[in-house]
N, C-alpha and C positions, 0 to 999 in steps of 0.2 A: 824718550825721544831719540831720534836719530842724531848722530854726530857727523857733521860735514865740515871740511876745512881744507887748508893747504899749509904746507911747511916748506921753507926754502932750505935745500941741502946742496952744497957744492955748486954744481953747474945748472941747477934748475929747481923747479917747484914740484912737489909731490902733492897731488890732490887725493883726498881720501874721503870715504863715506863708510860709516859703521851703522848698520840698520838691523831691525828685528832683534833688538837687545832684550833678552829674557833672563831673569834670575831663576836658575834651575835648582839651586840648593842654598840653604842658609843653616848653619850650625851655631848654636849658642850654648856651649857646654858649661859655661860659668857666667851667670848673670844675677845681679842682686839690685834691689831697690831699698834705699833707707831714707828715713825722714830726718831732715836737718831742723831741729827745733827752732822755731821762729823765723825760718828763712825759706824752706822748700824741700825739695826731693833730690836725692843723688842716685843716679843710675850708673852702675859699673858692669861692663861686659868684658869678659876675659877670654882670650884664646878662641875667638870666633873665626868662622870661615864663610866664604861666599863663592859660588860658582855662577858664571854668566856665560851664556851662549849668544852668538851673534853672526850676522853676515858682514862681510867687509869687501871693499874694493879700493884699489889704488890706481892712479894713472900718472905717468910721467911723460916726458917728451920721447922717451925710448921704449917704454913698454906699459902694459896694463895687466892687472891680475885681479882676481876676485875669488871668494870662497867662504868657508865657514870658519869660525874660531871659537875657542873656549878660553876663558880667563878664570883662574882659580886664585883667590886671595886668601891667605891663611895667617894665623898669628895676629889677628886683629884685636886691639884693645881700645875700648871707648870708656871715657868717664865724662858724664854730663851732669850738670847741676841746673835744676829748674826752680825758679822762684814762684811762689804761690801767695800773692798778697792776700791777707786776711782782713779785708774791709767788707763790711756788710752792705755796701752801697750798690751792688749789682751782681751779675753772674760771676762765678769763679773763673779766674784766668790763670794761665800758666805761661811763663816766659822762660826761654833758654838763657841762662845767665853765663854759663861757660861750657865749653866742650873741648875735649882733647882726644884725638884719635891717632893711633899708630898701627902700621901693618908691618909684618915681618917678611913674608914671602909672597911673590906674585909670579905665577906660572902662566905663560901665554902660549897657546898652541894655535897656529894658523894653518889651515889646509886650503890649498889653492891649486890652480892649474899649472903654475910654474914650479 
């Protein structure tokens, strides 16, 4: 979905809109799934990266600008634990029990008119 909002900086508000957000690349060089006896599943993703392309525009009381942008997020680490209750009373369900995510580097490139 598009991201729209405003932020207050110094002497005025900055209105922004980020649209046409597309994930263009995902790399998962290290991923593993393991069973946790009696409790569920553990997913570990290491050193992943993600690239996103988008359109952006901003407007303040002094100027406005718009263009294309690319965000590259690297050194992403995720550990998630899912519980899988084993009761035979209905369909199998999976619930997220815990999740921890960290990212190391974020590179943002904005191309605009100004």
